[in-house]
Residue frames relative to the residue before (quaternion, step in Angstrom):
aa qw qx qy qz dx dy dz
M 1.0000 0.0000 0.0000 0.0000 0.00 0.00 0.00
R 0.3296 -0.7686 0.5221 0.1671 3.54 -0.69 1.12
T 0.3489 -0.7267 0.5502 0.2180 3.64 -0.95 0.84
T 0.3733 -0.6738 0.5813 0.2621 3.59 -1.08 0.61
F 0.3147 -0.7643 0.5515 0.1119 3.48 -1.32 0.81
P 0.2904 -0.7817 0.5082 0.2155 3.57 -0.20 1.09
T 0.4880 -0.6936 0.4649 0.2543 3.72 -1.03 0.57
S 0.7855 0.1323 -0.0484 0.6026 3.56 1.05 -0.68
V 0.1469 -0.7807 0.6045 0.0595 3.41 -1.27 0.84
S 0.3834 -0.7321 0.4934 0.2711 3.63 -0.76 0.87
A 0.6571 -0.5108 0.4013 0.3824 3.54 -1.36 0.33
A 0.6372 0.5804 -0.2837 0.4202 3.52 1.16 -0.88
E 0.6579 0.5074 -0.2748 0.4840 3.41 1.28 -1.02
L 0.6107 0.5510 -0.3326 0.4613 3.59 1.11 -0.73
A 0.6802 0.4900 -0.3158 0.4444 3.56 0.84 -1.03
A 0.6439 0.5551 -0.3005 0.4324 3.57 1.00 -1.01
S 0.6724 0.5020 -0.2667 0.4741 3.52 1.04 -0.91
A 0.6387 0.5300 -0.3033 0.4682 3.46 1.03 -0.78
Q 0.6553 0.5205 -0.3023 0.4564 3.50 0.93 -0.79
D 0.6294 0.5466 -0.3031 0.4618 3.42 1.06 -0.82
Y 0.6817 0.4921 -0.2755 0.4661 3.59 0.93 -0.84
I 0.6722 0.4635 -0.3124 0.4855 3.48 1.02 -0.66
Q 0.5854 0.5351 -0.3620 0.4898 3.61 1.10 -0.41
R 0.6311 0.4908 -0.3353 0.4984 3.75 1.11 -0.35
G 0.5340 -0.6406 0.4042 0.3755 3.50 1.28 -0.17
W 0.4428 0.6663 -0.4477 0.3994 3.60 1.32 0.40
T 0.3865 -0.6587 0.5982 0.2426 3.53 -1.25 0.72
V 0.0107 0.7851 -0.6176 0.0443 3.56 -0.68 0.96
A 0.2012 -0.7386 0.6398 0.0682 3.48 -1.50 0.62
E 0.3725 -0.6735 0.5804 0.2661 3.65 -0.90 0.71
T 0.0406 -0.7808 0.6226 0.0328 3.68 -1.08 0.76
A 0.6877 -0.4723 0.3063 0.4584 3.47 -1.11 0.00
N 0.7207 0.4040 -0.2582 0.5006 3.56 1.26 -0.57
G 0.7956 -0.1729 0.1611 0.5579 3.69 1.03 -0.11
I 0.7020 -0.3717 0.4583 0.3987 3.30 -1.24 -1.16
C 0.1101 -0.7811 0.6133 0.0394 3.65 -1.09 0.98
L 0.3592 -0.6459 0.6163 0.2720 3.41 -1.09 0.69
I 0.1941 -0.7553 0.6071 0.1523 3.61 -0.90 0.74
T 0.3740 -0.7463 0.5123 0.2017 3.57 -0.44 1.27
D 0.0372 0.7883 -0.6141 -0.0038 3.59 -1.24 0.64
E 0.7755 -0.3408 0.2115 0.4875 3.59 -1.02 -0.44
D 0.7049 0.4296 -0.2832 0.4882 3.64 1.10 -0.30
I 0.8098 0.2525 -0.0595 0.5262 3.60 1.01 -0.88
A 0.1216 0.7928 -0.5939 0.0629 3.59 -0.77 0.96
A 0.3182 -0.7677 0.5168 0.2059 3.60 -1.16 -0.04
I 0.1859 -0.7686 0.6031 0.1045 3.63 -0.89 0.80
E 0.1644 -0.7882 0.5909 0.0514 3.52 -0.79 1.18
V 0.0475 0.7746 -0.6301 0.0264 3.48 -0.99 0.99
T 0.2616 -0.7980 0.5389 0.0664 3.47 -1.20 0.62
G 0.8272 0.3026 -0.1941 0.4318 3.49 -1.38 0.24
E 0.8081 -0.2125 0.1983 0.5123 3.59 -1.17 -0.79
L 0.5558 0.6106 -0.3926 0.4052 3.59 1.22 -0.44
A 0.6119 0.5594 -0.3031 0.4699 3.52 1.22 -0.94
A 0.6655 0.5226 -0.2919 0.4459 3.56 0.91 -0.95
T 0.6734 0.5064 -0.2560 0.4739 3.55 1.02 -1.07
V 0.6614 0.4858 -0.3160 0.4761 3.62 0.99 -0.70
R 0.5881 0.5529 -0.3634 0.4652 3.53 1.10 -0.71
R 0.7096 0.4532 -0.3163 0.4369 3.60 0.63 -1.10
Y 0.6393 0.5508 -0.3177 0.4325 3.67 1.04 -0.76
L 0.6412 0.5108 -0.2878 0.4951 3.60 1.09 -0.79
R 0.6783 0.5056 -0.2861 0.4498 3.54 0.99 -0.87
A 0.6629 0.4943 -0.2906 0.4815 3.49 1.03 -0.90
N 0.7552 0.3535 -0.2366 0.4987 3.66 1.11 -0.31
N 0.4285 -0.7319 0.4253 0.3161 3.49 1.39 0.30
L 0.4297 0.6974 -0.4518 0.3535 3.54 0.97 1.07
T 0.4278 0.7364 -0.4573 0.2561 3.61 1.31 -0.13
G 0.0499 -0.7628 0.6431 0.0455 3.48 -1.06 0.88
P 0.7834 -0.2712 0.2029 0.5211 3.64 -1.15 -0.48
I 0.0175 -0.7756 0.6302 -0.0310 3.62 -0.85 1.02
I 0.2248 -0.7364 0.6288 0.1089 3.60 -1.01 1.08
E 0.1633 -0.7794 0.5973 0.0952 3.53 -1.07 0.76
L 0.2032 -0.8016 0.5544 0.0934 3.44 -0.63 1.15
P 0.4591 -0.6821 0.4794 0.3067 3.60 -0.90 0.78
G 0.3395 0.7357 -0.5528 0.1946 3.53 -1.23 0.44
I 0.6988 -0.4175 0.3468 0.4660 3.52 -1.35 -0.06
E 0.7550 0.2607 -0.1470 0.5835 3.66 0.88 -1.02
R 0.5420 -0.5997 0.4742 0.3490 3.49 -1.27 0.71
R 0.0606 -0.8011 0.5913 -0.0699 3.53 -0.97 1.01
E 0.0762 0.8147 -0.5706 0.0703 3.62 -0.43 1.16
I 0.1872 -0.7665 0.6034 0.1159 3.41 -1.21 0.67
H 0.1713 -0.8038 0.5612 0.0979 3.69 -0.65 1.09
I 0.3255 -0.7369 0.5634 0.1833 3.48 -0.76 1.05
V 0.0577 -0.8289 0.5550 -0.0401 3.59 -0.72 1.04
A 0.3071 -0.6847 0.6336 0.1882 3.54 -1.45 0.40
G 0.7488 0.4754 -0.2831 0.3649 3.38 -1.51 -0.32
V 0.2258 0.8091 -0.5143 0.1727 3.60 1.16 0.75
R 0.6666 0.5592 -0.3582 0.3385 3.57 0.82 -0.88
K 0.6971 0.4594 -0.2200 0.5046 3.56 1.26 -0.62
A 0.6702 0.5752 -0.2517 0.3959 3.59 1.35 -0.02
A 0.2885 0.8156 -0.4902 0.1061 3.53 1.17 0.07
M 0.6611 0.5036 -0.3243 0.4519 3.73 0.89 -0.78
A 0.6744 0.4950 -0.2945 0.4620 3.61 1.10 -0.76
I 0.6269 0.5196 -0.3313 0.4766 3.48 1.17 -0.59
E 0.6139 0.5460 -0.3055 0.4814 3.57 1.10 -0.77
A 0.6696 0.4956 -0.2618 0.4873 3.57 0.88 -1.02
L 0.6619 0.5008 -0.3125 0.4620 3.60 0.95 -0.66
R 0.6652 0.4994 -0.2848 0.4764 3.47 1.03 -0.80
E 0.6261 0.5304 -0.3387 0.4604 3.52 1.04 -0.79
A 0.6806 0.5071 -0.2552 0.4631 3.58 1.16 -0.84
G 0.5657 -0.6305 0.3495 0.4004 3.59 1.42 0.00
V 0.4891 0.6361 -0.4527 0.3889 3.69 1.17 0.29
V 0.4032 -0.7097 0.5300 0.2297 3.44 -1.04 0.80
V 0.0576 -0.8155 0.5757 -0.0153 3.58 -0.71 1.17
H 0.1723 -0.8232 0.5305 0.1059 3.60 -0.33 1.14
T 0.1606 0.7867 -0.5688 0.1781 3.43 -0.50 1.21
D 0.7839 0.3656 -0.2017 0.4595 3.72 -1.40 -0.19
G 0.8094 -0.3510 0.1987 0.4268 3.64 0.57 0.99
A 0.3623 0.7100 -0.4987 0.3405 3.65 1.41 0.28
G 0.2944 -0.7308 0.5809 0.2045 3.53 -1.11 0.55
V 0.1295 -0.7645 0.6311 0.0214 3.52 -1.05 1.05
P 0.4785 -0.6874 0.4766 0.2671 3.50 -0.89 1.14
L 0.1337 -0.8030 0.5729 0.0956 3.58 -0.83 0.97
P 0.5540 -0.5919 0.4308 0.3964 3.60 -0.82 0.65
P 0.6666 -0.2128 -0.7125 -0.0510 1.54 -2.04 1.47
S 0.1383 0.7683 -0.6123 0.1253 3.74 0.58 1.08
R 0.4677 -0.6271 0.5588 0.2752 3.27 -1.54 0.52
V 0.0614 -0.7373 0.6700 0.0613 3.60 -1.20 0.72
S 0.7863 -0.3875 0.2132 0.4314 3.51 -1.40 0.25
A 0.8014 0.2928 -0.1835 0.4882 3.55 0.80 -0.83
G 0.8161 -0.0783 0.0794 0.5670 3.78 1.09 0.23
T 0.6004 -0.5191 0.4492 0.4103 3.48 -1.01 -1.01
A 0.4651 -0.6851 0.4929 0.2671 3.43 -0.98 0.96
A 0.0902 -0.8159 0.5710 0.0120 3.60 -0.96 0.84
W 0.4933 -0.6129 0.5108 0.3464 3.57 -1.16 0.34
S 0.2627 -0.7156 0.6283 0.1554 3.37 -0.95 1.00
V 0.7261 0.0311 -0.0412 0.6857 3.61 1.23 -0.81
A 0.2874 -0.7861 0.5177 0.1771 3.63 -0.22 1.12
P 0.6511 -0.5169 0.3732 0.4118 3.67 -1.06 0.51
H 0.7399 0.3953 -0.2780 0.4680 3.64 0.83 -0.74
E 0.6001 0.5243 -0.3625 0.4832 3.59 1.23 0.13
A 0.6154 0.5594 -0.2831 0.4777 3.49 1.38 -0.55
R 0.4343 -0.7113 0.4689 0.2927 3.68 -0.91 0.59
W 0.7874 0.0398 0.0441 0.6136 3.41 1.24 -0.50
T 0.3529 -0.6031 0.6140 0.3671 3.57 -1.43 -0.25
P 0.3502 -0.8033 0.4371 0.2026 3.58 -0.37 1.12
P 0.5228 -0.5940 0.4394 0.4253 3.58 -0.93 0.45
L 0.6498 -0.5486 0.3859 0.3576 3.45 -1.24 0.55
V 0.6534 0.5096 -0.3333 0.4498 3.71 1.01 -0.84
A 0.5830 0.5462 -0.4148 0.4356 3.82 1.13 -0.35
V 0.6957 0.4633 -0.2859 0.4686 3.51 0.86 -0.90
A 0.6015 0.5396 -0.3413 0.4801 3.54 1.18 -0.61
A 0.6306 0.4997 -0.3158 0.5029 3.64 0.98 -0.70
A 0.6394 0.4866 -0.3599 0.4741 3.65 0.94 -0.63
I 0.6421 0.5335 -0.3211 0.4472 3.57 0.99 -0.80
R 0.6428 0.5278 -0.3244 0.4506 3.54 1.00 -0.94
A 0.6481 0.5272 -0.3056 0.4567 3.54 0.98 -0.98
A 0.6646 0.5131 -0.2927 0.4575 3.56 0.88 -1.08
R 0.6857 0.4712 -0.3010 0.4661 3.69 0.91 -0.82
S 0.6360 0.5305 -0.3154 0.4633 3.67 1.18 -0.57
G 0.4353 -0.7066 0.4305 0.3548 3.57 1.29 -0.37
R 0.3587 0.6834 -0.5422 0.3321 3.69 1.23 0.42
K 0.4829 -0.6197 0.5438 0.2951 3.51 -1.27 0.73
P 0.5898 -0.5680 0.4353 0.3741 3.57 -1.16 0.50
Q 0.1601 0.7753 -0.6022 0.1031 3.52 -0.78 0.89
V 0.6127 -0.5396 0.4189 0.3975 3.61 -1.25 0.45
A 0.0001 0.7930 -0.6086 0.0292 3.53 -0.82 1.04
R 0.4450 -0.6554 0.5289 0.3044 3.58 -1.11 0.33
I 0.0241 0.7730 -0.6338 -0.0121 3.55 -0.81 0.80
A 0.3750 -0.7287 0.5143 0.2526 3.71 -0.59 1.05
S 0.3523 -0.7318 0.5509 0.1922 3.44 -1.20 0.80
């Protein structure tokens, strides 16, 4: 299902969104375009594009691992998965980056809905309140590895 992207955002909507994110324990910053998640040692973001994004989404859904996902407008599908467990994932982060996947960590800013981006407005594809959790980075990394290898989404056991 494709998300619609509003073209304008009110100050009240931005303030309410920022408050919700802060209550989740996320560090946020206001920018000229809206609100950014500031990644830290607890929260990071993994950005995937194109068909890889769709396959990763199917894998996560099949394994009940879906967490908050931001969809960015543009010609090509672009999704950002909010993840936890960053401290214990140095090898997974390195492997993802070597594979060409963008991993936002170490104070990087990630546009949170309803922030404006170059092609429109960021929107939740899976909002934090709709997700049962914020998955560990290694779970999303496993989904990306499976998607890149061409394996079909199937239920897999991931240790917690």
